C-alpha positions in Angstrom: -66.1 -13.2 158.9 -64.0 -15.9 160.6 -61.1 -13.5 161.3 -61.0 -10.4 163.6 -57.9 -8.3 164.1 -57.5 -6.1 167.2 -55.0 -3.3 166.4 -55.3 -1.5 169.8 -51.6 -2.4 170.5 -49.8 -1.4 167.2 -46.6 -3.3 168.5 -48.5 -6.7 168.9 -51.8 -6.9 166.9 -54.0 -9.9 168.0 -56.0 -12.0 165.7 -59.3 -13.9 166.6 -60.4 -16.8 164.5 -63.8 -18.3 164.7 -63.5 -22.0 164.6 -65.8 -25.1 165.0 -65.9 -25.0 168.8 -65.3 -21.4 169.6 -62.5 -19.0 169.0 -58.8 -19.2 168.7 -56.6 -16.3 169.6 -53.1 -15.6 168.0 -50.5 -12.8 167.8 -50.6 -11.9 164.1 -46.9 -11.9 163.5 -46.6 -15.5 164.6 -48.9 -16.7 161.7 -48.2 -17.6 158.2 -50.8 -17.2 155.4 -50.4 -20.2 153.0 -52.2 -21.4 149.8 -54.1 -24.7 149.4 -53.4 -25.1 145.6 -56.1 -27.8 145.1 -58.8 -25.7 146.7 -57.2 -22.4 145.4 -57.8 -20.7 148.7 -55.7 -19.2 151.5 -55.4 -20.7 155.0 -53.6 -20.4 158.3 -52.7 -23.5 160.5 -54.1 -23.3 164.0 -53.4 -26.2 166.4 -52.4 -28.2 163.4 -55.8 -27.6 161.5 -56.2 -25.5 158.5 -58.6 -22.5 158.9 -59.5 -21.2 155.4 -59.8 -17.6 155.0 -60.8 -15.2 152.2 -58.3 -13.2 150.1 -59.4 -9.9 152.0 -58.8 -11.7 155.2 -55.5 -13.1 154.1 -54.6 -9.5 153.0 -55.6 -8.0 156.4 -53.5 -10.6 158.2 -50.4 -9.8 156.3 -50.9 -6.1 156.9 -51.2 -7.0 160.6 -47.9 -8.8 160.6 -48.4 -12.4 159.5 -46.0 -13.8 157.0 -47.2 -14.0 153.5 -46.5 -17.4 152.2 -49.1 -17.5 149.5 -48.5 -18.9 146.0 -50.0 -17.0 143.1 -52.0 -19.7 141.2 -52.4 -19.4 137.5 -55.6 -20.5 135.8 -55.3 -23.4 133.2 -58.5 -22.5 131.5 -57.6 -20.8 128.2 -60.8 -18.7 128.5 -59.4 -17.1 131.7 -58.6 -13.4 131.9 -55.8 -14.1 134.1 
């Protein structure tokens, strides 16, 4: 899991992201979770680069204070249950 959230300080939760060359640390409420429509995946931008995350991680980040800027995508396939 590339995202870990430290909730020991409820006033300012800290997020740790495993990235290509180590770990990035951010205050959760300074982040925004966004959607890459082409990949149908959620991500956050860190140092100008996209870090893709699972929907469970996106939900955890928004609960920890990150802004939820995700778009809800609709399937185009007529066989979809969505």
